C-alpha positions in Angstrom: 175.7 -62.5 -3.4 175.6 -63.6 -7.1 173.0 -63.0 -9.8 170.9 -66.0 -9.0 170.6 -64.9 -5.3 169.9 -61.3 -6.4 167.0 -62.5 -8.6 165.7 -64.7 -5.8 165.6 -62.0 -3.2 164.0 -59.5 -5.6 161.3 -62.0 -6.6 160.5 -62.8 -3.0 160.3 -59.1 -2.0 158.2 -58.3 -5.0 155.8 -61.1 -4.4 154.7 -59.6 -1.1 154.1 -56.3 -2.7 152.2 -57.8 -5.6 150.0 -59.9 -3.2 149.1 -56.7 -1.3 148.2 -54.9 -4.6 146.3 -57.9 -6.0 144.1 -58.0 -2.9 142.8 -54.6 -3.7 140.1 -53.9 -6.3 140.4 -50.9 -8.5 138.3 -48.7 -6.1 140.6 -49.6 -3.2 143.6 -48.7 -5.3 142.1 -45.2 -5.8 141.7 -44.7 -2.0 144.3 -42.9 0.1 147.4 -44.8 0.8 147.8 -45.3 4.6 150.7 -43.3 5.9 151.3 -41.2 2.8 149.5 -37.9 2.8 148.2 -37.0 -0.7 149.0 -40.4 -2.2 146.6 -43.1 -3.3 147.5 -46.7 -3.4 147.6 -46.4 -7.2 150.2 -43.7 -6.8 152.3 -46.1 -4.6 152.1 -48.8 -7.4 153.1 -46.2 -10.0 156.1 -45.2 -7.8 157.2 -48.8 -7.6 156.9 -49.0 -11.4 159.2 -46.0 -11.7 161.7 -47.6 -9.3 161.7 -50.8 -11.4 162.3 -48.9 -14.6 165.1 -46.8 -12.9 166.9 -50.0 -11.8 166.6 -51.5 -15.3 167.8 -48.2 -16.9 170.9 -48.2 -14.7 171.7 -51.8 -15.6 171.2 -51.1 -19.3 173.3 -47.9 -19.0 176.2 -49.8 -17.4 176.0 -52.5 -20.1 176.0 -50.0 -23.0 178.2 -47.3 -21.4 175.4 -44.7 -21.9 174.3 -42.7 -18.9 170.5 -43.2 -18.7 170.1 -39.8 -17.0 172.6 -37.5 -18.7 172.9 -34.0 -17.3 172.2 -35.0 -13.8 174.8 -33.8 -11.3 176.2 -36.7 -9.2 177.9 -34.1 -7.0 174.6 -32.8 -5.7 172.8 -34.7 -3.0 169.8 -36.6 -4.3 166.5 -35.0 -3.3 164.2 -37.9 -2.7 161.3 -35.7 -1.9 161.6 -33.7 -5.1 161.9 -36.9 -7.2 159.0 -38.5 -5.4 156.8 -35.4 -6.0 157.8 -35.4 -9.7 157.0 -39.1 -10.1 153.7 -38.6 -8.3 152.7 -35.8 -10.6 153.8 -37.6 -13.8 151.6 -40.6 -12.9 148.5 -39.0 -11.4 146.4 -39.1 -14.6 147.0 -42.8 -15.4 144.2 -45.4 -15.0 144.4 -48.1 -12.4 144.6 -50.7 -15.2 147.5 -48.9 -16.8 149.4 -48.7 -13.5 148.8 -52.3 -12.7 150.0 -53.3 -16.2 153.0 -50.9 -16.1 154.2 -52.1 -12.7 154.1 -55.7 -13.8 155.9 -54.9 -17.1 158.5 -52.8 -15.4 159.3 -55.7 -13.0 159.7 -58.1 -15.9 161.9 -55.6 -17.6 164.0 -55.4 -14.5 164.4 -59.2 -14.2 165.3 -59.4 -17.9 167.9 -56.7 -17.5 169.5 -58.5 -14.6 169.5 -61.8 -16.5 171.4 -60.2 -19.4 174.0 -58.5 -17.2 177.2 -60.2 -16.2 178.3 -60.6 -12.6 181.0 -58.0 -13.3 178.4 -55.5 -14.5 176.1 -56.2 -11.6 178.6 -56.4 -8.7 181.7 -54.4 -9.9 182.3 -51.1 -8.1 181.9 -47.9 -10.0 181.5 -49.5 -13.4 180.7 -46.2 -15.1 181.8 -42.7 -14.1 178.2 -41.7 -13.5 177.4 -44.5 -11.1 178.8 -44.5 -7.5 178.9 -48.1 -6.1 177.6 -51.1 -7.8 174.6 -51.8 -10.0 173.5 -54.3 -7.5 173.4 -51.7 -4.8 171.2 -49.5 -7.0 168.9 -52.4 -7.9 168.5 -53.4 -4.3 167.8 -49.9 -3.3 165.0 -49.7 -5.9 163.7 -53.2 -5.1 164.5 -55.5 -2.2 165.2 -52.6 0.2 162.3 -50.5 -1.2 159.4 -52.8 -1.8 158.9 -53.6 1.9 158.6 -49.9 2.7 155.5 -49.7 0.5 153.6 -52.9 1.5 151.9 -51.1 4.4 150.8 -48.3 2.0 148.8 -50.9 0.1 147.1 -52.3 3.2 
């Protein structure tokens, strides 16, 4: 895979998610998300926004050499449930309009970050001591492999 292909697959995966969200009016976004107890569809969209920002932060961190999440312990297993609960709580009070705008802006930021990165920065293994694997693996985990998980939650 190269940068152009990465951008293509991310855009394709995101377009399905965006279409699902666009089909919902604001009231429907405030309704419970199918299959996610305690989450609304708006919460799902805010979660996707966070994932987009996370991927962009990692790209920018590799490019600058600055850990975007200093103080985190890479030796401890990642607790996805704890992170998801924190993200959910942080975004609960936001309006639907703000979440829609934020998700779109975060996706554009992610694309721009990928565009600015070199192939070595995107696909090189362990480019910084705080990143295990490649940036592309992180980006795909936050986007192309993650977006399809949430399309049913927007149905």
